[in-house]
C-alpha positions in Angstrom: -24.4 -31.0 -19.5 -21.0 -29.9 -20.8 -21.8 -26.3 -20.2 -22.4 -26.7 -16.5 -18.7 -26.6 -15.5 -18.1 -23.5 -17.7 -21.0 -21.5 -16.2 -20.4 -22.8 -12.7 -16.9 -21.4 -12.9 -18.0 -18.0 -14.3 -20.9 -17.6 -11.9 -18.9 -18.4 -8.8 -15.3 -17.4 -9.6 -15.6 -14.8 -12.3 -18.7 -12.9 -11.4 -17.4 -9.7 -12.9 -18.3 -10.9 -16.4 -22.0 -10.3 -15.4 -21.5 -6.6 -14.5 -22.1 -5.4 -18.1 -25.4 -7.2 -18.1 -26.9 -5.0 -15.4 -28.2 -2.5 -18.0 -30.0 -5.3 -19.8 -31.5 -6.5 -16.5 -32.7 -3.0 -15.6 -34.2 -2.6 -19.1 -36.1 -5.9 -18.8 -37.3 -5.0 -15.3 -38.7 -1.7 -16.6 -40.4 -3.6 -19.5 -42.0 -5.9 -16.9 -43.2 -2.9 -14.9 -44.8 -1.5 -18.0 -46.7 -4.8 -18.5 -47.9 -5.4 -14.9 -48.1 -1.9 -13.4 -48.0 -1.8 -9.6 -49.2 -5.4 -9.2 -47.2 -7.5 -6.8 -46.2 -10.4 -9.0 -44.6 -13.8 -8.8 -41.7 -13.8 -11.3 -39.2 -16.6 -12.2 -35.7 -15.8 -13.5 -34.1 -18.7 -15.4 -31.1 -16.8 -16.5 -29.1 -13.7 -17.2 -26.7 -15.8 -19.1 -27.2 -19.6 -19.0 -27.7 -19.2 -15.2 -28.8 -16.5 -12.8 -25.3 -15.1 -12.5 -24.6 -13.1 -9.3 -28.3 -12.5 -8.5 -28.4 -9.0 -9.8 -31.8 -9.4 -11.5 -33.2 -10.9 -8.4 -32.0 -7.9 -6.4 -33.7 -5.5 -8.8 -36.9 -7.5 -8.6 -36.9 -7.6 -4.8 -36.5 -3.8 -4.7 -39.5 -3.5 -7.0 -41.5 -5.5 -4.5 -41.9 -8.6 -6.6 -41.9 -12.1 -5.3 -38.9 -13.4 -7.3 -37.9 -17.1 -7.8 -34.7 -18.4 -9.4 -33.7 -21.6 -11.2 -30.1 -22.5 -11.9 -28.2 -25.8 -12.4 -25.4 -24.7 -10.1 -25.6 -25.7 -6.5 -23.0 -23.1 -5.5 -24.8 -20.3 -7.3 -28.1 -21.1 -5.7 -26.5 -21.4 -2.3 -24.8 -18.0 -2.9 -28.0 -16.0 -3.8 -30.0 -17.8 -1.1 -27.5 -16.4 1.4 -27.1 -13.0 -0.3 -30.8 -12.3 -0.8 -32.4 -14.5 1.8 -34.5 -16.2 -0.9 -34.9 -19.6 0.9 -36.9 -22.2 -1.2 -37.6 -19.6 -3.9 -34.1 -20.3 -5.3 -33.9 -23.8 -6.6 -31.4 -26.0 -8.4 -32.6 -27.2 -11.8 -32.9 -26.8 -15.6 -35.3 -24.7 -17.6 -36.3 -27.8 -19.6 -37.3 -29.7 -16.5 -38.9 -27.0 -14.4 -39.6 -28.0 -10.7 -42.4 -25.4 -10.2 -46.1 -26.1 -10.3 -48.5 -25.3 -13.1 -50.0 -21.8 -13.6 -47.8 -20.3 -10.8 -46.0 -17.3 -12.2 -47.1 -14.0 -13.6 -43.8 -13.5 -15.5 -40.9 -15.7 -16.6 -37.7 -14.0 -17.5 -35.3 -15.8 -19.8 -32.5 -13.4 -20.9 -29.5 -14.7 -22.8 -30.6 -18.3 -22.1 -32.3 -19.9 -25.2 -29.2 -19.7 -27.4 -27.4 -22.1 -25.1 -30.0 -24.9 -25.7 -30.0 -27.7 -28.3 -33.2 -28.1 -30.3 -34.8 -30.6 -28.0 -34.0 -28.6 -24.8 -35.3 -25.4 -26.5 -38.6 -26.9 -27.4 -39.1 -28.4 -23.9 -38.0 -25.2 -22.2 -40.7 -23.1 -24.1 -43.3 -25.7 -23.2 -42.3 -25.7 -19.5 -42.4 -21.9 -19.4 -45.9 -22.0 -20.8 -46.9 -24.6 -18.2 -45.7 -22.7 -15.1 -47.2 -19.3 -16.4 -50.7 -18.2 -15.3 -53.2 -17.5 -18.1 -52.4 -14.0 -19.2 -48.8 -14.3 -17.9 -45.8 -13.1 -19.8 -42.5 -14.6 -21.0 -39.9 -11.9 -21.6 -36.2 -12.2 -22.6 -33.4 -11.5 -25.0 -31.2 -13.5 -27.3 -28.2 -12.5 -29.4 -29.3 -11.1 -32.8 -27.6 -12.2 -36.0 -24.6 -13.6 -34.2 -21.5 -14.4 -36.3 -21.5 -17.9 -35.0 -18.6 -19.3 -36.9 -16.2 -16.6 -35.6 -17.0 -17.7 -32.0 -15.8 -21.3 -32.5 -12.7 -22.3 -30.6 -10.8 -25.5 -29.9 -9.8 -27.3 -26.8 -6.0 -27.6 -26.7 -6.1 -30.9 -24.8 -8.8 -32.9 -26.7 -9.1 -31.1 -29.9 -12.9 -30.7 -29.7 -14.3 -27.5 -31.3 -17.0 -25.6 -29.4 -18.6 -22.2 -29.2 -16.7 -20.1 -26.7 -19.9 -19.1 -24.9 -21.7 -22.4 -25.3 -24.2 -21.3 -27.9 -26.2 -23.8 -29.9 -28.8 -21.5 -31.6 -28.6 -18.6 -33.9 -31.4 -16.0 -33.8 -32.8 -13.1 -35.7 -36.2 -11.4 -35.4 -37.9 -13.9 -37.8 -36.6 -17.0 -36.0 -37.5 -15.6 -32.6 -41.0 -14.7 -33.7 -41.6 -18.2 -35.0 -40.4 -19.7 -31.8 -42.6 -17.5 -29.5 -45.6 -18.0 -31.7 -45.5 -21.8 -31.1 -46.6 -21.3 -27.5 -47.6 -17.7 -26.9 -49.3 -14.6 -28.4 -46.6 -12.2 -29.6 -46.6 -8.9 -27.6 -43.4 -7.4 -28.8 -40.3 -8.5 -30.7 -37.6 -6.1 -31.7 -33.8 -5.6 -31.9 -32.2 -3.6 -29.1 -28.7 -2.5 -28.2 -28.2 -2.9 -24.5 -24.6 -2.0 -23.8 -23.7 -0.1 -20.6 -21.2 2.7 -21.1 -20.1 2.8 -17.5 -17.3 0.3 -18.0 -16.1 1.6 -21.4 -13.1 3.9 -22.0 -13.5 7.0 -24.3 -12.9 4.9 -27.4 -15.6 2.4 -26.4 -18.1 5.2 -25.6 -17.4 6.8 -29.0 -18.0 3.5 -30.8 -21.2 2.9 -28.8 -22.4 6.4 -29.9 -21.8 5.5 -33.5 -23.6 2.1 -33.1 -26.6 3.9 -31.6 -26.6 6.5 -34.3 -26.5 3.8 -37.1 -29.2 1.8 -35.4 -31.4 4.9 -35.3 -31.3 5.0 -39.1 -31.9 1.3 -39.5 -28.3 0.1 -39.9 -27.6 -2.8 -37.6 -24.3 -4.0 -36.3 -22.8 -6.4 -33.7 -23.8 -6.8 -30.1 -27.5 -6.3 -30.6 -30.1 -8.5 -29.0 -33.6 -9.5 -29.9 -36.1 -8.6 -27.2 -39.1 -10.9 -27.1 -42.3 -10.7 -25.1 -45.1 -13.3 -25.3 -48.3 -13.8 -23.4 -50.0 -17.0 -22.4 -53.6 -16.9 -23.6 -54.9 -20.1 -22.3 -54.5 -22.6 -19.4 
């Protein structure tokens, strides 16, 4: 896949790009806790961006006492989090659309900022594979960019002239599109727009703008950098 080289570079040589995602990971972990309570669960992470990044979500899950598994196409990324978090065979090399795990194995599958990177065939197969590896009653949870200005993210390779999305996105989502996608395989539990930006790495201007965004969102005026949160439940084997 063309994206593999891009994300292998970011995940292993530019890990700082994942730092702003920690708030999103903590938010998703709290949502999962509200779904499963104190139950010790098996949870699969198939991405913070297209891959599992620096393993920050895995670290959060381990601290909560969950049995966490990871799936990522990068050999170096998997090797890194195996060493960092002592995950052993629970961290595996592979793609979401060709999941190596067995049927009805996980209580939760987390797919945050992943689905937008997949072409239509891969997206359909990924959702089917997530359903396959989930237990009956298990949950899929994740986020995708909401109402992205896709055209403004297109750039061009100075060497070959090929145009491409700077972050490798192939899908555009809003609440209606996400709801339709989730309904194809799961019962919809929750779908809503959320603004998950950490203020810790912002200067005073950035924090001021974030406050304005939050205020506008509270009265129903949506802007950039929002995500669609989705939670679905598998209702049958």
